[in-house]
N, CA, C and O atoms as CSV, one atom per row, in Angstrom:
chain,resi,resn,atom,element,x,y,z
A,1,MET,N,N,-49.611,58.178,150.913
A,1,MET,CA,C,-48.437,58.643,150.267
A,1,MET,C,C,-48.008,60.124,150.471
A,1,MET,O,O,-46.854,60.491,150.695
A,2,ALA,N,N,-48.994,60.842,150.373
A,2,ALA,CA,C,-48.774,62.508,150.941
A,2,ALA,C,C,-48.083,62.607,152.220
A,2,ALA,O,O,-46.995,63.143,152.430
A,3,SER,N,N,-48.984,61.922,153.191
A,3,SER,CA,C,-48.116,62.040,154.594
A,3,SER,C,C,-46.873,61.374,154.888
A,3,SER,O,O,-46.137,61.661,155.832
A,4,LEU,N,N,-46.643,60.325,153.898
A,4,LEU,CA,C,-45.108,59.727,154.049
A,4,LEU,C,C,-44.072,61.247,153.474
A,4,LEU,O,O,-43.188,61.854,154.080
A,5,LYS,N,N,-44.478,61.403,152.504
A,5,LYS,CA,C,-43.590,62.760,152.017
A,5,LYS,C,C,-43.357,63.831,152.855
A,5,LYS,O,O,-42.272,64.402,152.962
A,6,MET,N,N,-44.471,64.136,153.511
A,6,MET,CA,C,-44.478,65.327,154.509
A,6,MET,C,C,-43.887,64.807,155.664
A,6,MET,O,O,-43.592,65.655,156.506
A,7,LEU,N,N,-43.591,63.436,155.981
A,7,LEU,CA,C,-42.602,62.954,156.688
A,7,LEU,C,C,-41.090,63.133,156.404
A,7,LEU,O,O,-40.232,63.626,157.136
A,8,LEU,N,N,-40.980,62.636,155.218
A,8,LEU,CA,C,-39.331,62.682,154.520
A,8,LEU,C,C,-38.953,63.760,154.234
A,8,LEU,O,O,-37.746,63.929,154.403
A,9,ILE,N,N,-39.693,64.857,153.734
A,9,ILE,CA,C,-38.788,65.990,153.500
A,9,ILE,C,C,-38.251,66.660,154.605
A,9,ILE,O,O,-37.086,67.055,154.550
A,10,PRO,N,N,-39.060,66.876,155.779
A,10,PRO,CA,C,-38.241,67.680,156.826
A,10,PRO,C,C,-37.157,66.873,157.458
A,10,PRO,O,O,-36.266,67.387,158.133
A,11,ILE,N,N,-37.275,65.366,157.178
A,11,ILE,CA,C,-36.080,64.468,157.998
A,11,ILE,C,C,-35.023,64.864,156.354
A,11,ILE,O,O,-33.921,65.359,156.588
A,12,MET,N,N,-35.294,64.696,155.224
A,12,MET,CA,C,-34.206,65.459,154.224
A,12,MET,C,C,-33.467,66.572,154.813
A,12,MET,O,O,-32.261,66.547,155.058
A,13,ALA,N,N,-34.289,67.587,155.033
A,13,ALA,CA,C,-34.051,68.889,155.224
A,13,ALA,C,C,-32.915,69.024,156.488
A,13,ALA,O,O,-31.897,69.715,156.518
A,14,LEU,N,N,-33.389,68.239,157.369
A,14,LEU,CA,C,-32.380,68.045,158.743
A,14,LEU,C,C,-30.948,67.335,158.322
A,14,LEU,O,O,-29.849,67.810,158.610
A,15,ALA,N,N,-31.108,66.406,157.765
A,15,ALA,CA,C,-30.019,65.751,157.200
A,15,ALA,C,C,-29.168,66.616,156.619
A,15,ALA,O,O,-28.011,66.652,157.039
A,16,VAL,N,N,-29.552,67.422,155.613
A,16,VAL,CA,C,-28.786,68.111,155.060
A,16,VAL,C,C,-28.010,69.463,155.763
A,16,VAL,O,O,-26.945,70.038,155.542
A,17,LEU,N,N,-28.988,69.630,156.609
A,17,LEU,CA,C,-28.454,71.361,157.365
A,17,LEU,C,C,-27.329,70.460,158.459
A,17,LEU,O,O,-26.212,70.967,158.569
A,18,VAL,N,N,-27.579,69.271,159.185
A,18,VAL,CA,C,-26.494,68.459,159.602
A,18,VAL,C,C,-25.078,68.261,158.895
A,18,VAL,O,O,-23.988,68.664,159.302
A,19,LEU,N,N,-25.334,67.612,157.849
A,19,LEU,CA,C,-24.315,67.720,156.915
A,19,LEU,C,C,-23.566,69.006,156.600
A,19,LEU,O,O,-22.345,69.119,156.712
A,20,SER,N,N,-24.393,69.967,156.198
A,20,SER,CA,C,-23.399,71.208,156.142
A,20,SER,C,C,-23.078,71.775,157.044
A,20,SER,O,O,-22.083,72.470,156.839
A,21,VAL,N,N,-23.642,71.833,158.432
A,21,VAL,CA,C,-23.142,72.975,159.461
A,21,VAL,C,C,-22.182,71.705,160.358
A,21,VAL,O,O,-21.402,72.185,161.180
A,22,VAL,N,N,-22.190,70.710,160.288
A,22,VAL,CA,C,-21.454,69.626,161.288
A,22,VAL,C,C,-20.364,69.209,160.149
A,22,VAL,O,O,-19.253,69.735,160.084
A,23,PHE,N,N,-20.709,68.450,159.484
A,23,PHE,CA,C,-19.604,67.528,158.733
A,23,PHE,C,C,-18.985,68.290,157.971
A,23,PHE,O,O,-17.759,68.207,158.044
A,24,LEU,N,N,-19.621,69.379,156.891
A,24,LEU,CA,C,-18.475,69.994,156.323
A,24,LEU,C,C,-17.815,70.896,157.063
A,24,LEU,O,O,-16.788,71.253,156.485
A,25,VAL,N,N,-17.973,71.396,158.073
A,25,VAL,CA,C,-17.196,72.286,159.058
A,25,VAL,C,C,-15.861,71.043,159.574
A,25,VAL,O,O,-14.687,71.360,159.760
A,26,TRP,N,N,-16.195,70.205,159.663
A,26,TRP,CA,C,-15.291,69.067,160.563
A,26,TRP,C,C,-14.496,68.784,159.360
A,26,TRP,O,O,-13.281,68.869,159.542
A,27,SER,N,N,-14.897,68.455,158.124
A,27,SER,CA,C,-14.037,68.119,156.985
A,27,SER,C,C,-13.177,69.350,156.751
A,27,SER,O,O,-12.106,69.158,156.176
A,28,GLU,N,N,-13.445,70.393,157.059
A,28,GLU,CA,C,-12.462,71.591,156.496
A,28,GLU,C,C,-11.668,71.841,157.666
A,28,GLU,O,O,-10.713,72.583,157.437
A,29,LEU,N,N,-11.781,71.429,158.894
A,29,LEU,CA,C,-10.714,71.622,159.711
A,29,LEU,C,C,-9.607,70.329,159.610
A,29,LEU,O,O,-8.487,70.310,160.121
A,30,GLY,N,N,-10.127,69.455,158.953
A,30,GLY,CA,C,-9.207,68.316,158.614
A,30,GLY,C,C,-9.471,67.109,159.714
A,30,GLY,O,O,-8.607,66.607,160.433
A,31,LEU,N,N,-10.667,66.815,159.677
A,31,LEU,CA,C,-11.177,65.788,160.727
A,31,LEU,C,C,-10.814,65.921,161.870
A,31,LEU,O,O,-10.762,64.873,162.513
A,32,ASN,N,N,-10.480,67.013,162.481
A,32,ASN,CA,C,-10.375,67.320,163.968
A,32,ASN,C,C,-10.924,68.767,164.282
A,32,ASN,O,O,-11.447,69.454,163.404
A,33,GLY,N,N,-10.774,69.185,165.586
A,33,GLY,CA,C,-11.410,70.346,166.062
A,33,GLY,C,C,-10.553,71.077,166.520
A,33,GLY,O,O,-10.676,71.486,167.674
A,34,ASN,N,N,-9.408,71.451,165.699
A,34,ASN,CA,C,-8.513,72.135,166.140
A,34,ASN,C,C,-8.794,73.518,165.171
A,34,ASN,O,O,-8.277,73.457,164.055
A,35,PHE,N,N,-9.369,74.441,165.411
A,35,PHE,CA,C,-9.820,75.795,165.084
A,35,PHE,C,C,-8.682,76.495,165.121
A,35,PHE,O,O,-7.805,76.323,165.967
A,36,PRO,N,N,-8.633,77.516,163.981
A,36,PRO,CA,C,-7.607,78.480,164.004
A,36,PRO,C,C,-7.822,79.528,164.898
A,36,PRO,O,O,-8.900,79.909,165.353
A,37,PRO,N,N,-6.433,80.067,165.161
A,37,PRO,CA,C,-6.780,80.727,166.608
A,37,PRO,C,C,-7.800,82.081,166.265
A,37,PRO,O,O,-8.443,82.464,167.243
A,38,TRP,N,N,-7.944,82.591,165.405
A,38,TRP,CA,C,-8.614,83.535,165.237
A,38,TRP,C,C,-10.331,83.306,165.476
A,38,TRP,O,O,-11.133,84.228,165.627
A,39,LEU,N,N,-10.656,81.856,165.468
A,39,LEU,CA,C,-11.748,81.241,165.772
A,39,LEU,C,C,-11.665,80.680,167.177
A,39,LEU,O,O,-12.555,81.010,167.960
A,40,ALA,N,N,-10.792,79.947,167.549
A,40,ALA,CA,C,-10.547,79.241,168.844
A,40,ALA,C,C,-10.855,80.032,169.998
A,40,ALA,O,O,-11.315,79.491,171.003
A,41,TRP,N,N,-10.615,81.426,169.938
A,41,TRP,CA,C,-11.095,82.052,171.316
A,41,TRP,C,C,-12.348,82.063,171.464
A,41,TRP,O,O,-12.735,82.600,172.502
A,42,ALA,N,N,-13.272,81.572,170.644
A,42,ALA,CA,C,-14.745,81.877,170.614
A,42,ALA,C,C,-15.356,80.604,171.093
A,42,ALA,O,O,-16.026,80.502,172.121
A,43,LEU,N,N,-15.052,79.583,170.210
A,43,LEU,CA,C,-15.149,78.293,170.271
A,43,LEU,C,C,-14.791,77.325,171.329
A,43,LEU,O,O,-15.525,76.430,171.748
A,44,ASN,N,N,-13.469,77.621,171.758
A,44,ASN,CA,C,-13.058,76.602,173.000
A,44,ASN,C,C,-13.703,76.809,174.216
A,44,ASN,O,O,-14.068,75.840,174.883
A,45,PRO,N,N,-13.909,78.080,174.628
A,45,PRO,CA,C,-14.659,78.314,175.973
A,45,PRO,C,C,-16.135,77.579,175.863
A,45,PRO,O,O,-16.561,77.075,176.902
A,46,LEU,N,N,-16.999,77.479,174.581
A,46,LEU,CA,C,-17.958,76.629,174.340
A,46,LEU,C,C,-18.066,75.450,174.331
A,46,LEU,O,O,-19.174,74.924,174.440
A,47,GLY,N,N,-16.939,74.744,174.199
A,47,GLY,CA,C,-16.521,73.372,174.058
A,47,GLY,C,C,-17.078,72.739,172.820
A,47,GLY,O,O,-17.620,71.636,172.898
A,48,ILE,N,N,-16.961,73.465,171.526
A,48,ILE,CA,C,-17.369,72.860,170.190
A,48,ILE,C,C,-16.197,72.195,169.776
A,48,ILE,O,O,-16.294,71.150,169.132
A,49,SER,N,N,-14.888,72.768,170.125
A,49,SER,CA,C,-13.573,72.103,169.557
A,49,SER,C,C,-13.555,70.818,170.369
A,49,SER,O,O,-12.821,69.963,169.874
A,50,LYS,N,N,-14.118,70.496,171.387
A,50,LYS,CA,C,-13.983,69.308,171.964
A,50,LYS,C,C,-14.850,68.428,171.451
A,50,LYS,O,O,-14.428,67.277,171.334
A,51,ILE,N,N,-16.291,68.723,171.005
A,51,ILE,CA,C,-17.151,68.082,170.281
A,51,ILE,C,C,-16.463,67.354,169.027
A,51,ILE,O,O,-16.526,66.130,168.910
A,52,TYR,N,N,-15.835,68.131,168.141
A,52,TYR,CA,C,-15.392,67.825,166.987
A,52,TYR,C,C,-14.192,66.738,167.239
A,52,TYR,O,O,-14.112,65.767,166.487
A,53,ASN,N,N,-13.247,66.920,168.325
A,53,ASN,CA,C,-12.502,66.184,168.556
A,53,ASN,C,C,-12.767,64.579,169.046
A,53,ASN,O,O,-12.015,63.608,168.966
A,54,ASP,N,N,-13.698,64.660,169.411
A,54,ASP,CA,C,-14.142,63.213,170.082
A,54,ASP,C,C,-15.194,62.889,169.415
A,54,ASP,O,O,-16.176,62.417,169.988
A,55,LEU,N,N,-15.145,63.131,167.844
A,55,LEU,CA,C,-16.255,62.234,167.297
A,55,LEU,C,C,-15.958,61.040,166.889
A,55,LEU,O,O,-14.942,60.992,166.196
A,56,PRO,N,N,-16.621,59.828,167.124
A,56,PRO,CA,C,-16.155,58.488,167.110
A,56,PRO,C,C,-15.928,57.912,165.641
A,56,PRO,O,O,-15.145,56.976,165.480
A,57,TRP,N,N,-16.592,58.455,164.612
A,57,TRP,CA,C,-16.507,58.236,163.356
A,57,TRP,C,C,-15.304,58.612,162.271
A,57,TRP,O,O,-15.337,58.307,161.079
A,58,ALA,N,N,-14.172,59.383,162.972
A,58,ALA,CA,C,-13.377,60.098,162.355
A,58,ALA,C,C,-12.232,58.846,162.318
A,58,ALA,O,O,-11.398,59.106,161.451
A,59,LYS,N,N,-12.043,57.988,162.779
A,59,LYS,CA,C,-11.233,57.075,162.082
A,59,LYS,C,C,-11.432,56.056,161.612
A,59,LYS,O,O,-10.587,55.429,160.973
A,60,PRO,N,N,-12.780,55.619,161.865
A,60,PRO,CA,C,-13.449,54.691,160.366
A,60,PRO,C,C,-13.634,55.342,158.889
A,60,PRO,O,O,-13.499,54.819,157.783
A,61,LEU,N,N,-14.035,56.830,159.307
A,61,LEU,CA,C,-13.848,57.544,157.844
A,61,LEU,C,C,-12.888,57.519,157.405
A,61,LEU,O,O,-12.922,57.001,156.289
A,62,GLN,N,N,-11.414,58.004,157.880
A,62,GLN,CA,C,-10.113,58.021,157.722
A,62,GLN,C,C,-9.550,56.480,156.984
A,62,GLN,O,O,-8.898,56.468,155.940
A,63,ASP,N,N,-9.831,55.581,157.531
A,63,ASP,CA,C,-9.515,54.029,157.081
A,63,ASP,C,C,-10.412,54.069,155.594
A,63,ASP,O,O,-9.897,53.705,154.537
A,64,TYR,N,N,-11.703,54.524,155.682
A,64,TYR,CA,C,-12.351,54.543,154.469
A,64,TYR,C,C,-11.401,54.936,153.314
A,64,TYR,O,O,-10.917,54.312,152.370
A,65,LEU,N,N,-11.318,56.218,153.756
A,65,LEU,CA,C,-10.653,56.911,152.558
A,65,LEU,C,C,-9.233,56.550,152.022
A,65,LEU,O,O,-8.682,56.742,150.938
A,66,VAL,N,N,-8.810,55.899,153.295
A,66,VAL,CA,C,-7.342,55.244,152.984
A,66,VAL,C,C,-7.479,54.218,151.940
A,66,VAL,O,O,-6.705,54.151,150.985
A,67,ALA,N,N,-8.412,53.465,152.115
A,67,ALA,CA,C,-8.817,51.949,151.475
A,67,ALA,C,C,-9.203,52.696,150.210
A,67,ALA,O,O,-8.942,52.050,149.195
A,68,GLN,N,N,-9.610,53.574,150.056
A,68,GLN,CA,C,-9.954,54.082,148.464
A,68,GLN,C,C,-8.977,54.742,147.588
A,68,GLN,O,O,-9.151,54.950,146.387
A,69,GLY,N,N,-7.925,55.060,148.280
A,69,GLY,CA,C,-6.820,55.340,147.892
A,69,GLY,C,C,-6.267,57.137,148.189
A,69,GLY,O,O,-5.542,57.853,147.500
A,70,ALA,N,N,-6.912,57.384,149.384
A,70,ALA,CA,C,-6.434,58.779,149.652
A,70,ALA,C,C,-5.403,58.570,150.672
A,70,ALA,O,O,-5.604,57.992,151.740
A,71,LYS,N,N,-4.067,59.168,150.212
A,71,LYS,CA,C,-2.683,59.215,150.927
A,71,LYS,C,C,-2.774,60.297,152.066
A,71,LYS,O,O,-2.407,60.019,153.208
A,72,SER,N,N,-3.298,61.609,151.715
A,72,SER,CA,C,-3.016,62.730,152.881
A,72,SER,C,C,-4.301,63.594,152.092
A,72,SER,O,O,-4.834,63.212,151.050
A,73,ASN,N,N,-4.620,64.714,152.767
A,73,ASN,CA,C,-5.904,65.596,152.578
A,73,ASN,C,C,-6.927,65.006,152.913
A,73,ASN,O,O,-7.969,64.994,152.258
A,74,PHE,N,N,-6.753,64.495,153.889
A,74,PHE,CA,C,-8.243,63.708,154.439
A,74,PHE,C,C,-9.618,64.483,154.156
A,74,PHE,O,O,-10.607,64.081,153.543
A,75,GLY,N,N,-9.353,65.890,154.875
A,75,GLY,CA,C,-10.230,66.822,154.931
A,75,GLY,C,C,-10.880,67.280,153.529
A,75,GLY,O,O,-11.949,67.887,153.461
A,76,ASP,N,N,-10.069,66.898,152.383
A,76,ASP,CA,C,-10.453,67.408,151.235
A,76,ASP,C,C,-11.362,66.474,150.872
A,76,ASP,O,O,-12.540,66.803,150.732
A,77,TYR,N,N,-10.947,65.193,150.672
A,77,TYR,CA,C,-12.147,64.109,150.695
A,77,TYR,C,C,-13.044,63.969,150.988
A,77,TYR,O,O,-14.028,63.763,150.277
A,78,ALA,N,N,-12.977,64.054,152.388
A,78,ALA,CA,C,-14.435,64.381,153.404
A,78,ALA,C,C,-15.052,65.341,153.030
A,78,ALA,O,O,-16.204,64.945,152.854
A,79,TYR,N,N,-14.983,66.381,152.799
A,79,TYR,CA,C,-15.661,67.300,152.326
A,79,TYR,C,C,-16.363,67.338,151.151
A,79,TYR,O,O,-17.456,67.902,151.088
A,80,CYS,N,N,-15.713,66.649,149.961
A,80,CYS,CA,C,-16.156,66.439,148.704
A,80,CYS,C,C,-17.467,64.966,148.957
A,80,CYS,O,O,-18.453,64.835,148.232
A,81,LEU,N,N,-17.229,64.322,149.766
A,81,LEU,CA,C,-17.829,63.211,149.944
A,81,LEU,C,C,-19.697,63.639,150.846
A,81,LEU,O,O,-20.832,63.177,150.728
A,82,PHE,N,N,-19.064,64.708,151.663
A,82,PHE,CA,C,-20.041,64.926,152.496
A,82,PHE,C,C,-20.889,66.107,151.557
A,82,PHE,O,O,-22.115,66.185,151.638
A,83,MET,N,N,-20.228,66.854,150.818
A,83,MET,CA,C,-20.823,67.691,149.951
A,83,MET,C,C,-22.004,67.038,148.670
A,83,MET,O,O,-23.095,67.463,148.291
A,84,GLY,N,N,-21.242,65.922,148.294
A,84,GLY,CA,C,-21.843,65.328,147.361
A,84,GLY,C,C,-23.588,64.739,148.095
A,84,GLY,O,O,-24.724,65.066,147.752
A,85,LEU,N,N,-23.143,63.841,149.119
A,85,LEU,CA,C,-24.347,63.216,149.796
A,85,LEU,C,C,-25.316,64.511,150.327
A,85,LEU,O,O,-26.521,64.312,150.175
A,86,ALA,N,N,-24.977,65.653,150.858
A,86,ALA,CA,C,-26.020,66.841,150.844
A,86,ALA,C,C,-26.753,67.229,149.496
A,86,ALA,O,O,-27.969,67.315,149.322
A,87,ILE,N,N,-25.748,67.440,148.593
A,87,ILE,CA,C,-26.378,67.657,147.429
A,87,ILE,C,C,-27.328,66.809,146.807
A,87,ILE,O,O,-28.296,67.324,146.247
A,88,THR,N,N,-27.174,65.493,146.831
A,88,THR,CA,C,-27.786,64.552,146.478
A,88,THR,C,C,-29.202,64.287,147.259
A,88,THR,O,O,-30.221,63.923,146.672
A,89,ILE,N,N,-29.128,64.492,148.485
A,89,ILE,CA,C,-30.275,64.481,149.349
A,89,ILE,C,C,-31.121,65.706,149.258
A,89,ILE,O,O,-32.345,65.591,149.330
A,90,ALA,N,N,-30.613,66.752,149.121
A,90,ALA,CA,C,-31.537,68.072,148.774
A,90,ALA,C,C,-32.016,67.979,147.034
A,90,ALA,O,O,-33.087,68.531,146.782
A,91,ALA,N,N,-31.474,67.493,146.170
A,91,ALA,CA,C,-32.115,66.784,144.677
A,91,ALA,C,C,-33.147,66.184,145.001
A,91,ALA,O,O,-34.159,66.729,144.561
A,92,ILE,N,N,-33.367,65.030,145.756
A,92,ILE,CA,C,-34.231,64.217,146.130
A,92,ILE,C,C,-35.589,64.546,146.923
A,92,ILE,O,O,-36.684,63.988,146.988
A,93,ALA,N,N,-35.041,65.683,147.487
A,93,ALA,CA,C,-36.169,66.460,148.485
A,93,ALA,C,C,-36.951,67.393,147.387
A,93,ALA,O,O,-38.181,67.388,147.335
A,94,ILE,N,N,-36.181,68.158,146.551
A,94,ILE,CA,C,-36.662,68.831,145.371
A,94,ILE,C,C,-37.449,68.357,144.680
A,94,ILE,O,O,-38.536,68.908,144.500
A,95,VAL,N,N,-37.091,67.106,144.052
A,95,VAL,CA,C,-38.018,66.585,143.317
A,95,VAL,C,C,-39.094,66.017,144.043
A,95,VAL,O,O,-40.040,65.710,143.318
A,96,MET,N,N,-39.228,65.806,145.120
A,96,MET,CA,C,-40.526,65.248,145.757
A,96,MET,C,C,-41.279,66.407,146.246
A,96,MET,O,O,-42.433,66.340,146.669
A,97,ILE,N,N,-40.648,67.361,146.176
A,97,ILE,CA,C,-41.698,68.656,146.380
A,97,ILE,C,C,-42.161,69.078,145.268
A,97,ILE,O,O,-43.310,69.519,145.279
A,98,GLY,N,N,-41.409,69.064,144.010
A,98,GLY,CA,C,-41.638,69.818,142.727
A,98,GLY,C,C,-42.761,69.219,142.044
A,98,GLY,O,O,-43.662,69.803,141.442
A,99,ARG,N,N,-42.546,67.644,142.260
A,99,ARG,CA,C,-43.194,66.669,141.031
A,99,ARG,C,C,-44.954,67.097,141.049
A,99,ARG,O,O,-45.480,67.163,139.938
A,100,GLU,N,N,-45.807,67.369,142.234
A,100,GLU,CA,C,-47.022,67.553,142.428
A,100,GLU,C,C,-47.133,68.893,141.529
A,100,GLU,O,O,-47.671,68.955,140.424
A,101,ASP,N,N,-46.434,70.089,142.317
A,101,ASP,CA,C,-46.348,71.546,141.612
A,101,ASP,C,C,-46.481,71.628,140.267
A,101,ASP,O,O,-47.410,72.171,139.668
A,102,ALA,N,N,-45.226,70.898,139.644
A,102,ALA,CA,C,-45.266,70.662,137.969
A,102,ALA,C,C,-46.379,70.227,137.337
A,102,ALA,O,O,-46.769,70.687,136.264
A,103,GLU,N,N,-47.007,69.205,138.060
A,103,GLU,CA,C,-48.137,68.523,137.048
A,103,GLU,C,C,-49.351,69.397,137.540
A,103,GLU,O,O,-50.451,69.232,137.012
A,104,GLU,N,N,-49.200,70.174,138.380
A,104,GLU,CA,C,-50.733,70.941,138.530
A,104,GLU,C,C,-50.794,72.136,137.294
A,104,GLU,O,O,-51.770,72.615,136.718
A,105,LYS,N,N,-49.352,72.401,137.143
A,105,LYS,CA,C,-49.396,73.593,136.639
A,105,LYS,C,C,-49.150,73.717,135.139
A,105,LYS,O,O,-49.005,74.725,134.448
A,106,THR,N,N,-49.143,72.266,134.783
A,106,THR,CA,C,-48.750,72.123,133.350
A,106,THR,C,C,-50.489,71.756,132.805
A,106,THR,O,O,-50.577,71.769,131.578
A,107,VAL,N,N,-51.699,71.473,133.475
A,107,VAL,CA,C,-52.876,71.394,133.132
A,107,VAL,C,C,-53.290,72.434,132.772
A,107,VAL,O,O,-53.077,73.350,133.567
A,108,LEU,N,N,-54.030,72.797,131.498
A,108,LEU,CA,C,-54.497,74.202,131.179
A,108,LEU,C,C,-55.844,74.057,131.750
A,108,LEU,O,O,-56.362,72.961,131.965
A,109,PRO,N,N,-56.301,74.996,131.949
A,109,PRO,CA,C,-57.913,75.043,132.544
A,109,PRO,C,C,-58.720,74.889,131.151
A,109,PRO,O,O,-58.404,75.593,130.191
A,110,VAL,N,N,-59.697,74.011,131.074
A,110,VAL,CA,C,-60.784,73.975,129.928
A,110,VAL,C,C,-61.547,74.826,130.284
A,110,VAL,O,O,-62.152,74.778,131.355
A,111,LYS,N,N,-61.672,76.013,129.201
A,111,LYS,CA,C,-63.147,76.952,128.834
A,111,LYS,C,C,-63.904,76.575,128.521
A,111,LYS,O,O,-63.805,75.753,127.610
A,112,LYS,N,N,-65.189,76.916,129.061
A,112,LYS,CA,C,-66.395,76.254,128.802
A,112,LYS,C,C,-67.384,77.190,128.281
A,112,LYS,O,O,-68.513,76.796,127.992
């Protein structure tokens, strides 16, 4: 069980990192890679804007948000969706890490 937990926690940490660095930025951009001019000068030569423009799940995500009632501001809805997912994954990982520590610290040593 401990080895499974030691495998799951880094995977969850990586998932939260990817959600935070890639998907939250993408949703802030309005589900495209059109960076503002003050940032585009640095990211366009690196090809980062092209990566964001070519994400294959943009259209299905927009279709999902429309089906749920979103009429505009898809980026705002997607940001909330990704943030909630990242917080949930992080909370589960924190509980997995903290459970054993909490149990060990609550046991008082017996004096002989």
